[in-house]
BAKOL-425512 format. One record per residue: residue number from 1; residue in one letter; x negated, y, z negated of N, C-alpha, C, O in turn. Coordinates in Angstrom, 3 decimals. Atoms other than C-alpha are relative to their C-alpha. Layout:
REM BAKOL-425512
<pt i="NUM" aa="A" n_u="X" n_v="Y" n_w="Z" ca_u="X" ca_v="Y" ca_w="Z" c_u="X" c_v="Y" c_w="Z" o_u="X" o_v="Y" o_w="Z"/>
...
***
This chain:
REM BAKOL-425512
<pt i="1" aa="M" n_u="-0.109" n_v="1.191" n_w="-0.820" ca_u="-83.668" ca_v="-68.832" ca_w="-134.357" c_u="-0.788" c_v="-1.138" c_w="-0.653" o_u="-0.287" o_v="-2.257" o_w="-0.766"/>
<pt i="2" aa="G" n_u="0.833" n_v="1.039" n_w="0.607" ca_u="-86.501" ca_v="-70.728" ca_w="-136.040" c_u="0.581" c_v="-0.533" c_w="-1.293" o_u="0.491" o_v="-1.727" o_w="-1.578"/>
<pt i="3" aa="S" n_u="-0.613" n_v="0.415" n_w="1.250" ca_u="-84.713" ca_v="-70.796" ca_w="-139.361" c_u="1.223" c_v="-0.869" c_w="0.254" o_u="1.442" o_v="-1.855" o_w="-0.450"/>
<pt i="4" aa="Y" n_u="-1.191" n_v="0.766" n_w="-0.335" ca_u="-81.503" ca_v="-72.073" ca_w="-137.771" c_u="-0.359" c_v="-1.421" c_w="0.435" o_u="0.362" o_v="-2.369" o_w="0.124"/>
<pt i="5" aa="L" n_u="0.422" n_v="1.312" n_w="-0.493" ca_u="-83.393" ca_v="-74.950" ca_w="-136.129" c_u="-0.867" c_v="-0.764" c_w="-0.993" o_u="-1.133" o_v="-1.950" o_w="-0.796"/>
<pt i="6" aa="G" n_u="0.845" n_v="0.664" n_w="0.974" ca_u="-85.545" ca_v="-75.719" ca_w="-139.152" c_u="-1.442" c_v="-0.117" c_w="0.444" o_u="-2.133" o_v="-1.059" o_w="0.056"/>
<pt i="7" aa="L" n_u="1.371" n_v="0.039" n_w="-0.515" ca_u="-88.825" ca_v="-74.932" ca_w="-137.383" c_u="-0.938" c_v="0.948" c_w="-0.726" o_u="-2.043" o_v="1.210" o_w="-0.251"/>
<pt i="8" aa="I" n_u="0.875" n_v="-0.866" n_w="0.780" ca_u="-90.212" ca_v="-72.599" ca_w="-140.032" c_u="-0.395" c_v="-0.723" c_w="-1.283" o_u="0.350" o_v="-1.581" o_w="-1.756"/>
<pt i="9" aa="P" n_u="0.420" n_v="0.707" n_w="1.212" ca_u="-92.181" ca_v="-73.702" ca_w="-143.097" c_u="0.799" c_v="0.432" c_w="-1.226" o_u="1.216" o_v="1.584" o_w="-1.343"/>
<pt i="10" aa="A" n_u="-0.610" n_v="-0.323" n_w="1.280" ca_u="-90.571" ca_v="-73.890" ca_w="-146.507" c_u="-1.026" c_v="0.784" c_w="-0.816" o_u="-2.230" o_v="0.553" o_w="-0.700"/>
<pt i="11" aa="E" n_u="0.920" n_v="-0.850" n_w="0.756" ca_u="-92.039" ca_v="-71.342" ca_w="-148.892" c_u="0.272" c_v="-0.138" c_w="-1.488" o_u="1.419" o_v="-0.084" o_w="-1.932"/>
<pt i="12" aa="E" n_u="-0.081" n_v="0.029" n_w="1.455" ca_u="-92.747" ca_v="-71.688" ca_w="-152.591" c_u="-1.016" c_v="1.003" c_w="-0.512" o_u="-2.210" o_v="0.711" o_w="-0.586"/>
<pt i="13" aa="S" n_u="0.891" n_v="-1.074" n_w="0.388" ca_u="-94.170" ca_v="-68.416" ca_w="-153.847" c_u="0.252" c_v="0.399" c_w="-1.438" o_u="1.358" o_v="0.273" o_w="-1.962"/>
<pt i="14" aa="S" n_u="-0.087" n_v="-0.494" n_w="1.360" ca_u="-94.897" ca_v="-67.037" ca_w="-157.267" c_u="-1.093" c_v="1.042" c_w="-0.186" o_u="-2.274" o_v="0.764" o_w="0.018"/>
<pt i="15" aa="G" n_u="0.986" n_v="-1.054" n_w="0.212" ca_u="-96.573" ca_v="-63.753" ca_w="-158.050" c_u="-0.750" c_v="0.332" c_w="1.271" o_u="-0.148" o_v="0.656" o_w="2.295"/>
<pt i="16" aa="D" n_u="0.844" n_v="-0.332" n_w="-1.155" ca_u="-99.495" ca_v="-63.171" ca_w="-155.694" c_u="-0.246" c_v="-1.190" c_w="0.908" o_u="-0.811" o_v="-1.024" o_w="1.989"/>
<pt i="17" aa="K" n_u="0.270" n_v="1.198" n_w="-0.798" ca_u="-99.605" ca_v="-66.757" ca_w="-154.394" c_u="1.162" c_v="-0.299" c_w="0.923" o_u="2.325" o_v="-0.257" o_w="0.522"/>
<pt i="18" aa="R" n_u="-1.003" n_v="0.373" n_w="-0.993" ca_u="-97.775" ca_v="-67.732" ca_w="-151.234" c_u="-0.363" c_v="-1.373" c_w="0.533" o_u="-1.400" o_v="-1.540" o_w="1.174"/>
<pt i="19" aa="R" n_u="0.251" n_v="1.366" n_w="-0.450" ca_u="-97.535" ca_v="-71.460" ca_w="-150.514" c_u="1.025" c_v="-0.384" c_w="1.055" o_u="2.228" o_v="-0.396" o_w="0.794"/>
<pt i="20" aa="L" n_u="-0.867" n_v="0.449" n_w="-1.073" ca_u="-96.130" ca_v="-72.605" ca_w="-147.196" c_u="-0.088" c_v="-1.507" c_w="0.079" o_u="-1.183" o_v="-2.069" o_w="0.113"/>
<pt i="21" aa="G" n_u="-0.036" n_v="1.461" n_w="-0.002" ca_u="-95.046" ca_v="-76.226" ca_w="-147.087" c_u="0.436" c_v="-0.560" c_w="1.331" o_u="0.154" o_v="0.015" o_w="2.382"/>
<pt i="22" aa="H" n_u="-0.504" n_v="0.687" n_w="-1.191" ca_u="-93.421" ca_v="-78.590" ca_w="-144.610" c_u="1.105" c_v="0.834" c_w="0.637" o_u="1.596" o_v="1.782" o_w="0.024"/>
<pt i="23" aa="I" n_u="-1.088" n_v="-0.736" n_w="-0.638" ca_u="-90.834" ca_v="-77.364" ca_w="-142.114" c_u="1.293" c_v="-0.262" c_w="-0.764" o_u="1.467" o_v="-1.313" o_w="-1.381"/>
<pt i="24" aa="S" n_u="-1.200" n_v="0.059" n_w="0.837" ca_u="-87.446" ca_v="-76.715" ca_w="-143.662" c_u="0.996" c_v="-1.073" c_w="0.445" o_u="1.789" o_v="-1.540" o_w="-0.373"/>
<pt i="25" aa="K" n_u="-0.847" n_v="1.059" n_w="-0.555" ca_u="-85.622" ca_v="-79.248" ca_w="-141.391" c_u="1.490" c_v="0.285" c_w="-0.160" o_u="2.286" o_v="-0.632" o_w="-0.364"/>
<pt i="26" aa="Q" n_u="-1.412" n_v="-0.347" n_w="-0.029" ca_u="-82.349" ca_v="-77.348" ca_w="-141.430" c_u="0.474" c_v="-0.132" c_w="1.437" o_u="-0.341" o_v="-0.125" o_w="2.360"/>
<pt i="27" aa="G" n_u="-0.535" n_v="0.050" n_w="-1.353" ca_u="-80.067" ca_v="-77.648" ca_w="-138.444" c_u="-0.022" c_v="-1.395" c_w="0.580" o_u="-0.169" o_v="-2.386" o_w="-0.136"/>
<pt i="28" aa="S" n_u="-0.137" n_v="1.261" n_w="-0.706" ca_u="-79.803" ca_v="-80.363" ca_w="-135.850" c_u="-1.342" c_v="-0.715" c_w="0.151" o_u="-2.295" o_v="-0.148" o_w="0.686"/>
<pt i="29" aa="T" n_u="1.209" n_v="0.808" n_w="-0.128" ca_u="-82.425" ca_v="-83.115" ca_w="-136.037" c_u="-0.287" c_v="-0.312" c_w="1.462" o_u="-1.437" o_v="-0.267" o_w="1.898"/>
<pt i="30" aa="L" n_u="0.168" n_v="0.322" n_w="-1.420" ca_u="-81.829" ca_v="-84.067" ca_w="-132.399" c_u="-0.533" c_v="1.199" c_w="0.784" o_u="-1.444" o_v="1.059" o_w="1.599"/>
<pt i="31" aa="L" n_u="0.454" n_v="-1.203" n_w="-0.704" ca_u="-82.243" ca_v="-80.491" ca_w="-131.162" c_u="-1.456" c_v="0.327" c_w="-0.348" o_u="-2.230" o_v="0.715" o_w="0.527"/>
<pt i="32" aa="R" n_u="1.388" n_v="-0.254" n_w="0.424" ca_u="-85.460" ca_v="-80.065" ca_w="-133.203" c_u="-0.939" c_v="-0.987" c_w="0.686" o_u="-2.010" o_v="-0.595" o_w="1.149"/>
<pt i="33" aa="W" n_u="0.829" n_v="1.013" n_w="-0.655" ca_u="-86.847" ca_v="-83.333" ca_w="-131.790" c_u="-0.154" c_v="0.317" c_w="1.485" o_u="-1.252" o_v="0.223" o_w="2.034"/>
<pt i="34" aa="L" n_u="0.060" n_v="-0.350" n_w="-1.423" ca_u="-85.956" ca_v="-82.291" ca_w="-128.232" c_u="-0.914" c_v="1.201" c_w="0.247" o_u="-1.666" o_v="1.216" o_w="1.222"/>
<pt i="35" aa="L" n_u="0.856" n_v="-1.173" n_w="-0.162" ca_u="-87.668" ca_v="-78.924" ca_w="-128.689" c_u="-1.480" c_v="-0.347" c_w="-0.167" o_u="-2.325" o_v="0.172" o_w="0.563"/>
<pt i="36" aa="V" n_u="1.402" n_v="0.398" n_w="0.191" ca_u="-90.863" ca_v="-80.539" ca_w="-130.000" c_u="-0.479" c_v="-0.805" c_w="1.205" o_u="-1.608" o_v="-0.619" o_w="1.660"/>
<pt i="37" aa="E" n_u="0.378" n_v="0.749" n_w="-1.198" ca_u="-90.880" ca_v="-82.983" ca_w="-127.074" c_u="-0.184" c_v="0.927" c_w="1.202" o_u="-1.108" o_v="0.746" o_w="1.995"/>
<pt i="38" aa="A" n_u="0.133" n_v="-0.970" n_w="-1.091" ca_u="-90.312" ca_v="-80.090" ca_w="-124.649" c_u="-1.263" c_v="0.830" c_w="-0.171" o_u="-1.904" o_v="1.188" o_w="0.817"/>
<pt i="39" aa="A" n_u="1.216" n_v="-0.769" n_w="0.263" ca_u="-93.159" ca_v="-78.179" ca_w="-126.320" c_u="-1.239" c_v="-0.800" c_w="0.394" o_u="-2.205" o_v="-0.237" o_w="0.908"/>
<pt i="40" aa="V" n_u="1.129" n_v="0.852" n_w="-0.396" ca_u="-95.503" ca_v="-81.134" ca_w="-125.769" c_u="-0.163" c_v="0.029" c_w="1.512" o_u="-1.280" o_v="0.147" o_w="2.017"/>
<pt i="41" aa="Q" n_u="0.075" n_v="-0.042" n_w="-1.457" ca_u="-94.631" ca_v="-81.170" ca_w="-122.075" c_u="-0.394" c_v="1.388" c_w="0.502" o_u="-1.141" o_v="1.509" o_w="1.473"/>
<pt i="42" aa="A" n_u="0.327" n_v="-1.369" n_w="-0.417" ca_u="-94.856" ca_v="-77.377" ca_w="-121.807" c_u="-1.486" c_v="0.272" c_w="-0.163" o_u="-2.102" o_v="0.875" o_w="0.716"/>
<pt i="43" aa="Q" n_u="1.420" n_v="-0.260" n_w="0.199" ca_u="-98.348" ca_v="-77.280" ca_w="-123.280" c_u="-0.852" c_v="-0.869" c_w="0.915" o_u="-2.004" o_v="-0.534" o_w="1.188"/>
<pt i="44" aa="R" n_u="0.739" n_v="0.876" n_w="-0.904" ca_u="-99.395" ca_v="-80.120" ca_w="-120.993" c_u="-0.090" c_v="0.591" c_w="1.405" o_u="-1.106" o_v="0.434" o_w="2.083"/>
<pt i="45" aa="Y" n_u="-0.067" n_v="-0.458" n_w="-1.386" ca_u="-98.352" ca_v="-78.388" ca_w="-117.761" c_u="-0.164" c_v="1.509" c_w="0.190" o_u="-0.330" o_v="1.961" o_w="1.323"/>
<pt i="46" aa="D" n_u="0.146" n_v="-1.450" n_w="-0.105" ca_u="-98.619" ca_v="-74.647" ca_w="-118.529" c_u="-1.280" c_v="0.420" c_w="-0.718" o_u="-1.468" o_v="0.114" o_w="-1.895"/>
<pt i="47" aa="A" n_u="1.321" n_v="-0.347" n_w="0.550" ca_u="-102.089" ca_v="-73.185" ca_w="-119.088" c_u="0.094" c_v="0.919" c_w="-1.215" o_u="-0.673" o_v="0.756" o_w="-2.164"/>
<pt i="48" aa="S" n_u="-0.090" n_v="-0.922" n_w="1.137" ca_u="-100.985" ca_v="-70.385" ca_w="-121.431" c_u="0.499" c_v="-0.716" c_w="-1.259" o_u="0.004" o_v="-0.455" o_w="-2.356"/>
<pt i="49" aa="W" n_u="-0.469" n_v="0.780" n_w="1.147" ca_u="-99.039" ca_v="-72.782" ca_w="-123.685" c_u="-1.123" c_v="-0.911" c_w="-0.501" o_u="-1.290" o_v="-1.098" o_w="-1.707"/>
<pt i="50" aa="H" n_u="1.086" n_v="0.903" n_w="0.387" ca_u="-102.016" ca_v="-75.159" ca_w="-123.635" c_u="-1.072" c_v="0.738" c_w="-0.794" o_u="-1.595" o_v="0.199" o_w="-1.769"/>
<pt i="51" aa="R" n_u="0.981" n_v="-0.796" n_w="0.746" ca_u="-104.403" ca_v="-72.404" ca_w="-124.774" c_u="0.484" c_v="0.261" c_w="-1.420" o_u="-0.282" o_v="0.144" o_w="-2.376"/>
<pt i="52" aa="Q" n_u="-0.551" n_v="-0.248" n_w="1.334" ca_u="-102.097" ca_v="-71.542" ca_w="-127.659" c_u="-0.021" c_v="-1.266" c_w="-0.845" o_u="-0.352" o_v="-1.227" o_w="-2.030"/>
<pt i="53" aa="Y" n_u="0.009" n_v="1.274" n_w="0.721" ca_u="-101.772" ca_v="-75.204" ca_w="-128.606" c_u="-1.415" c_v="-0.353" c_w="-0.469" o_u="-1.607" o_v="-0.750" o_w="-1.618"/>
<pt i="54" aa="L" n_u="1.378" n_v="0.311" n_w="0.381" ca_u="-105.546" ca_v="-75.724" ca_w="-128.575" c_u="-0.496" c_v="0.902" c_w="-1.112" o_u="-1.150" o_v="0.436" o_w="-2.045"/>
<pt i="55" aa="R" n_u="0.428" n_v="-0.941" n_w="1.030" ca_u="-106.165" ca_v="-72.588" ca_w="-130.627" c_u="0.582" c_v="-0.383" c_w="-1.354" o_u="-0.112" o_v="-0.336" o_w="-2.369"/>
<pt i="56" aa="L" n_u="-0.639" n_v="0.391" n_w="1.255" ca_u="-103.674" ca_v="-73.737" ca_w="-133.250" c_u="-0.484" c_v="-1.349" c_w="-0.506" o_u="-0.660" o_v="-1.531" o_w="-1.711"/>
<pt i="57" aa="S" n_u="0.383" n_v="1.342" n_w="0.433" ca_u="-104.761" ca_v="-77.378" ca_w="-133.284" c_u="-1.436" c_v="-0.053" c_w="-0.519" o_u="-1.794" o_v="-0.991" o_w="-1.231"/>
<pt i="58" aa="I" n_u="1.355" n_v="-0.049" n_w="0.549" ca_u="-108.376" ca_v="-76.398" ca_w="-134.011" c_u="0.033" c_v="0.345" c_w="-1.477" o_u="-0.691" o_v="-0.245" o_w="-2.280"/>
<pt i="59" aa="S" n_u="-0.034" n_v="-0.429" n_w="1.403" ca_u="-107.454" ca_v="-74.654" ca_w="-137.247" c_u="1.051" c_v="-0.732" c_w="-0.830" o_u="0.942" o_v="-0.780" o_w="-2.056"/>
<pt i="60" aa="K" n_u="-1.080" n_v="0.703" n_w="0.700" ca_u="-104.318" ca_v="-76.651" ca_w="-138.136" c_u="0.081" c_v="-1.439" c_w="0.512" o_u="-0.639" o_v="-1.818" o_w="1.436"/>
<pt i="61" aa="H" n_u="-0.273" n_v="1.359" n_w="-0.462" ca_u="-103.097" ca_v="-80.230" ca_w="-137.759" c_u="0.748" c_v="0.077" c_w="1.326" o_u="1.482" o_v="1.037" o_w="1.559"/>
<pt i="62" aa="H" n_u="-0.649" n_v="-0.041" n_w="-1.318" ca_u="-101.870" ca_v="-81.097" ca_w="-134.246" c_u="1.520" c_v="-0.004" c_w="-0.102" o_u="2.191" o_v="0.534" o_w="0.778"/>
<pt i="63" aa="G" n_u="-1.443" n_v="-0.027" n_w="0.202" ca_u="-98.352" ca_v="-81.662" ca_w="-135.597" c_u="0.498" c_v="1.405" c_w="-0.300" o_u="1.569" o_v="1.802" o_w="0.159"/>
<pt i="64" aa="V" n_u="-0.349" n_v="-1.389" n_w="0.295" ca_u="-98.275" ca_v="-78.125" ca_w="-136.953" c_u="-0.049" c_v="0.818" c_w="1.281" o_u="0.801" o_v="1.680" o_w="1.502"/>
<pt i="65" aa="A" n_u="0.123" n_v="-0.716" n_w="-1.274" ca_u="-99.434" ca_v="-76.856" ca_w="-133.558" c_u="1.191" c_v="-0.307" c_w="0.900" o_u="1.699" o_v="0.592" o_w="1.570"/>
<pt i="66" aa="K" n_u="-1.159" n_v="0.363" n_w="-0.814" ca_u="-96.627" ca_v="-78.776" ca_w="-131.816" c_u="1.248" c_v="0.744" c_w="-0.457" o_u="2.008" o_v="1.255" o_w="0.366"/>
<pt i="67" aa="V" n_u="-1.178" n_v="-0.679" n_w="0.534" ca_u="-93.992" ca_v="-77.294" ca_w="-134.111" c_u="-0.078" c_v="1.502" c_w="0.277" o_u="0.946" o_v="2.127" o_w="0.553"/>
<pt i="68" aa="A" n_u="0.158" n_v="-1.428" n_w="-0.289" ca_u="-95.413" ca_v="-73.781" ca_w="-133.614" c_u="0.335" c_v="0.296" c_w="1.459" o_u="0.993" o_v="1.293" o_w="1.754"/>
<pt i="69" aa="I" n_u="-0.322" n_v="-0.173" n_w="-1.418" ca_u="-95.204" ca_v="-74.169" ca_w="-129.825" c_u="1.496" c_v="-0.201" c_w="0.219" o_u="2.101" o_v="0.509" o_w="1.023"/>
<pt i="70" aa="A" n_u="-1.445" n_v="0.224" n_w="-0.113" ca_u="-91.655" ca_v="-75.554" ca_w="-130.197" c_u="0.763" c_v="1.231" c_w="-0.477" o_u="1.776" o_v="1.598" o_w="0.120"/>
<pt i="71" aa="H" n_u="-0.637" n_v="-1.219" n_w="0.505" ca_u="-90.724" ca_v="-72.466" ca_w="-132.239" c_u="-0.079" c_v="1.113" c_w="1.039" o_u="0.909" o_v="1.806" o_w="1.284"/>
<pt i="72" aa="K" n_u="0.156" n_v="-1.030" n_w="-1.035" ca_u="-92.124" ca_v="-70.148" ca_w="-129.556" c_u="0.885" c_v="-0.298" c_w="1.209" o_u="1.466" o_v="0.611" o_w="1.802"/>
<pt i="73" aa="L" n_u="-0.855" n_v="0.398" n_w="-1.110" ca_u="-90.288" ca_v="-72.113" ca_w="-126.882" c_u="1.468" c_v="0.269" c_w="-0.316" o_u="2.212" o_v="0.726" o_w="0.552"/>
<pt i="74" aa="A" n_u="-1.387" n_v="-0.238" n_w="0.406" ca_u="-87.012" ca_v="-71.882" ca_w="-128.825" c_u="0.332" c_v="1.489" c_w="0.064" o_u="1.419" o_v="1.863" o_w="0.504"/>
<pt i="75" aa="V" n_u="-0.234" n_v="-1.441" n_w="-0.044" ca_u="-87.369" ca_v="-68.108" ca_w="-129.151" c_u="0.102" c_v="0.468" c_w="1.447" o_u="0.955" o_v="1.293" o_w="1.776"/>
<pt i="76" aa="R" n_u="-0.048" n_v="-0.383" n_w="-1.416" ca_u="-88.075" ca_v="-67.775" ca_w="-125.432" c_u="1.317" c_v="-0.463" c_w="0.640" o_u="1.917" o_v="0.271" o_w="1.425"/>
<pt i="77" aa="L" n_u="-1.279" n_v="0.485" n_w="-0.525" ca_u="-85.035" ca_v="-69.932" ca_w="-124.602" c_u="1.171" c_v="0.842" c_w="-0.499" o_u="2.124" o_v="1.094" o_w="0.238"/>
<pt i="78" aa="Y" n_u="-1.040" n_v="-0.869" n_w="0.560" ca_u="-82.903" ca_v="-67.790" ca_w="-126.912" c_u="0.091" c_v="1.304" c_w="0.787" o_u="1.186" o_v="1.762" o_w="1.115"/>
<pt i="79" aa="W" n_u="-0.010" n_v="-1.258" n_w="-0.744" ca_u="-83.955" ca_v="-64.633" ca_w="-125.081" c_u="0.493" c_v="-0.205" c_w="1.425" o_u="1.124" o_v="0.680" o_w="2.002"/>
<pt i="80" aa="M" n_u="-0.518" n_v="0.293" n_w="-1.340" ca_u="-83.231" ca_v="-66.290" ca_w="-121.754" c_u="1.528" c_v="-0.081" c_w="-0.033" o_u="2.193" o_v="0.471" o_w="0.843"/>
<pt i="81" aa="L" n_u="-1.454" n_v="0.116" n_w="0.128" ca_u="-79.694" ca_v="-67.161" ca_w="-122.905" c_u="0.646" c_v="1.348" c_w="-0.283" o_u="1.695" o_v="1.674" o_w="0.273"/>
<pt i="82" aa="R" n_u="-0.574" n_v="-1.281" n_w="0.400" ca_u="-79.102" ca_v="-63.758" ca_w="-124.447" c_u="-0.012" c_v="1.015" c_w="1.145" o_u="0.960" o_v="1.742" o_w="1.351"/>
<pt i="83" aa="S" n_u="0.111" n_v="-0.996" n_w="-1.062" ca_u="-80.338" ca_v="-61.705" ca_w="-121.496" c_u="0.581" c_v="-0.480" c_w="1.330" o_u="0.883" o_v="0.335" o_w="2.201"/>
<pt i="84" aa="G" n_u="-0.518" n_v="0.538" n_w="-1.246" ca_u="-79.079" ca_v="-64.038" ca_w="-118.756" c_u="-1.035" c_v="-0.014" c_w="1.120" o_u="-0.688" o_v="-0.190" o_w="2.288"/>
<pt i="85" aa="E" n_u="1.070" n_v="-0.030" n_w="-1.000" ca_u="-82.446" ca_v="-63.837" ca_w="-116.990" c_u="-0.649" c_v="-1.377" c_w="0.107" o_u="-0.539" o_v="-2.207" o_w="-0.795"/>
<pt i="86" aa="D" n_u="0.705" n_v="1.267" n_w="-0.158" ca_u="-84.480" ca_v="-66.701" ca_w="-115.598" c_u="-1.381" c_v="0.071" c_w="-0.668" o_u="-1.788" o_v="1.118" o_w="-1.172"/>
<pt i="87" aa="Y" n_u="1.261" n_v="0.135" n_w="0.733" ca_u="-87.816" ca_v="-67.879" ca_w="-116.990" c_u="-1.058" c_v="0.988" c_w="0.488" o_u="-1.789" o_v="1.556" o_w="-0.324"/>
<pt i="88" aa="S" n_u="1.038" n_v="-0.894" n_w="-0.520" ca_u="-90.003" ca_v="-65.786" ca_w="-114.673" c_u="0.221" c_v="1.438" c_w="-0.463" o_u="-0.747" o_v="2.145" o_w="-0.745"/>
<pt i="89" aa="K" n_u="-0.285" n_v="-1.354" n_w="0.485" ca_u="-88.251" ca_v="-62.550" ca_w="-115.705" c_u="-0.359" c_v="0.149" c_w="-1.472" o_u="-0.894" o_v="1.179" o_w="-1.883"/>
<pt i="90" aa="V" n_u="0.333" n_v="-0.041" n_w="1.421" ca_u="-88.652" ca_v="-63.382" ca_w="-119.387" c_u="-1.522" c_v="-0.006" c_w="-0.175" o_u="-2.046" o_v="0.659" o_w="-1.068"/>
<pt i="91" aa="M" n_u="1.465" n_v="0.028" n_w="0.062" ca_u="-92.338" ca_v="-64.158" ca_w="-118.784" c_u="-0.596" c_v="1.365" c_w="0.346" o_u="-1.565" o_v="1.794" o_w="-0.281"/>
<pt i="92" aa="E" n_u="0.479" n_v="-1.330" n_w="-0.371" ca_u="-92.839" ca_v="-60.777" ca_w="-117.070" c_u="0.179" c_v="0.979" c_w="-1.148" o_u="-0.698" o_v="1.797" o_w="-1.424"/>
<pt i="93" aa="R" n_u="-0.297" n_v="-0.921" n_w="1.109" ca_u="-91.233" ca_v="-58.967" ca_w="-119.982" c_u="-0.919" c_v="-0.283" c_w="-1.176" o_u="-1.366" o_v="0.649" o_w="-1.845"/>
<pt i="94" aa="G" n_u="0.926" n_v="0.369" n_w="1.074" ca_u="-93.366" ca_v="-60.867" ca_w="-122.494" c_u="0.550" c_v="0.248" c_w="-1.382" o_u="1.762" o_v="0.321" o_w="-1.581"/>
<pt i="95" aa="S" n_u="-0.419" n_v="-0.163" n_w="1.402" ca_u="-93.304" ca_v="-60.326" ca_w="-126.237" c_u="0.071" c_v="1.472" c_w="-0.401" o_u="0.261" o_v="1.782" o_w="-1.578"/>
<pt i="96" aa="H" n_u="-0.012" n_v="-1.419" n_w="0.315" ca_u="-93.369" ca_v="-56.541" ca_w="-126.004" c_u="1.350" c_v="0.615" c_w="0.352" o_u="1.416" o_v="1.692" o_w="0.946"/>
<pt i="97" aa="V" n_u="-1.343" n_v="-0.440" n_w="-0.325" ca_u="-89.617" ca_v="-56.167" ca_w="-125.691" c_u="0.330" c_v="1.269" c_w="-0.798" o_u="0.083" o_v="1.344" o_w="-2.002"/>
<pt i="98" aa="G" n_u="-0.429" n_v="-1.204" n_w="0.675" ca_u="-88.298" ca_v="-52.705" ca_w="-126.468" c_u="-1.080" c_v="1.050" c_w="-0.153" o_u="-0.784" o_v="2.157" o_w="-0.602"/>
<pt i="99" aa="Q" n_u="1.076" n_v="-0.971" n_w="0.101" ca_u="-91.686" ca_v="-50.982" ca_w="-126.370" c_u="-0.138" c_v="0.743" c_w="1.310" o_u="-0.057" o_v="0.144" o_w="2.383"/>
<pt i="100" aa="S" n_u="0.162" n_v="-0.771" n_w="-1.227" ca_u="-92.195" ca_v="-48.155" ca_w="-123.917" c_u="-1.393" c_v="-0.205" c_w="0.567" o_u="-2.350" o_v="-0.446" o_w="-0.169"/>
<pt i="101" aa="V" n_u="1.281" n_v="0.255" n_w="-0.675" ca_u="-94.967" ca_v="-48.518" ca_w="-121.368" c_u="-0.830" c_v="1.233" c_w="0.081" o_u="-1.937" o_v="1.198" o_w="0.617"/>
***
């Protein structure tokens, strides 16, 4: 999902060195912009998104943190579309999909 939307970093690696660059910017520019704007609003009004944003923005640039939250939001929206469940059900399931309890 992230690769399709262009929300993952471009990679230039050689040997043992791995260099991650700017986002790849593949896919729809409008959709990517909308997701980043939605991520800004999500981190503003949801405490768990805000914690993740703050944690990322301390170690990275705030723009990188916004794109990371947008990527997480896109993945969550994908799972909502795929499973046909609403947001609260996807939140209950969390990121441990497929693991036995």
